[in-house]
C-alpha positions, 0 to 999 in steps of 0.5 A: 319261939311263939307261933308268929315267929315260927310262921315267919321263919318258915315263910322266909326259909321258903322264899329263900329256897324259891329264890335259890332254886330259881337262880340255878334253874334260870341260869343266872350263874351259867354262861349260856344264860341267853342260849335256847333251852333244849327239850332234854334240859326242860324235861329235867327241870320240869321233873325237878320242880314236880319233885320239889312240890312232892317233897314239900307235900311230904314235909307238910305231912310230917311237919305241917304245923310248922307253917303256922307254928301250932303247938296245941289243939287250941290253936288247931281249933282256932285255925279250923274256925277261922278258915272253915277247915273241917277236921276233928280236933280233940283236946284229949287226942292231940297227936291224932288231931295234928295228924288229921290237920297234916293230912288235910293240908297236904291233900289241899296243897296237892289238889291246889298245886295240880289245879294251878299247874294244869291251868298254867298250860292254858297260860303257856298257849298265850305266852307262846302266842305273844312270842310269836306275834312279836317275833321274839327270837327263841334265845330271849325266851329264857330272860323274859320268862325269868322276870315274868316268873319273878313278877308273878310271884310278887303279884300272887303274894299280894293277890292271894293274901289280899283276897284271903283278907277280903274273904274272911271279912266278906264270905259271900265273895266266895260265891262271886268267885264261884260264879266267875269260875263257872262263867270263865269255864263256859266261855273257854268251853264255847270258844274252843280252839278258835284261833287267837291273834294279837294285834301288836300295834293296837293292843292296850299294853302296847299303846300305853307303853308307847304313850309313856315311854320312848320305845326303840324300834327293834330288839337290842340283844337281851336288853330291856332298857337302853340309852340312845341319843341322850334318851332312856328308851325301852326295847320291844323286849320290855313290851313283850315282858309287860304283855307276859305279866299282863297275861299272868294277871288275867290268868290269876283271876281264874286260877287263884279263886279256883284254889280258894275253892279248895282251901281258905288257908292263904298259906296253902294257896300261896305255896301251891301257886308258887310251886306251879309258877316256878315250874312254868318256865321249864314246862313252857320249853318242854311243851312249846313244840307239842302244844298243838297236839293237845287240841282238846285240853282247853275243853278239859280245863273248862270243865275243871273251872266249871266244876270248882265254881259249882263246888264253891256253891254246894260245898256244904251239901257235897261234904255232907254226902261224902264228896271230899278233897280226895274225890275232887282231886281224882275228878280233876286228874280224870278230866285232864287225862281224858282231854289229853287222851282225846287230843291224841286220838283225834283225827286231826292229831293223827293227821298231823303226826302222819304229815310229820312222819312223812 
């Protein structure tokens, strides 16, 4: 089997795995499909998704060459040049060359996954705000997030591989991405915890939907589309779904370039994105009741965005002084841990806990 066939087979197998676990996770086969998700259930599924990502990283460490179907050092050398991957390829030591390749992509996958999963928390704030603004009953959350996750997977696939093709042709786009990440991080930092609101009547998505569709005025169980008075109409649940998909597109503009700051290999970018997205639904239900406790988390995410954007400008210099992917991962972990710790120690957080206890 040639490299292209092996690569395609691996990719198809991965997508089959994604769909199968998503169907189980999101309750397609369960009778309680539209029942609210409890904290214990969401905690269990969050642990499962994180475990799946860690198991996938172990697969990369053991058989990482399966991703591209590599069989010899010439293919490794070509890969290294194409995606600017810096690892030693020695034709006289193929085993060592493949070991270095596997170690590199495993570390890049874990770093990308951790970045994406961390940044997704900010997107959860937006989704919760959408649900609250449209007064969506919590029993419908699961169905909206099902289609939201599936839509996100499709959009990310197109976004990532189109972006990789553009970067390969126009390398200077990396500096554009870097500048955008720095700008986004600074904007997020200075906006802080300013209270956000959604104008449910005048939001562009709501107005466009009302312009091109007949919108039914209230929720009708879990239906997105229905027939009334001889007309096909969309329900408010459909409008909310469009809002969630739109928020993910905006979110992807930050998160996808951030992972391209870690690796130029679109397959690693895609895999790390998808594992984070698949765990988004369970993470939402786990954190939805305690998001208000992480008041300083946005500052940590802002620092991470600025760090990655700056790193894209000075990548060559940083590598020359020994600042590799391990240090990047440690920095990101420390910033997130620090922002979450600061959130729990903040006076307002202690006051909220005191009021809840009283």
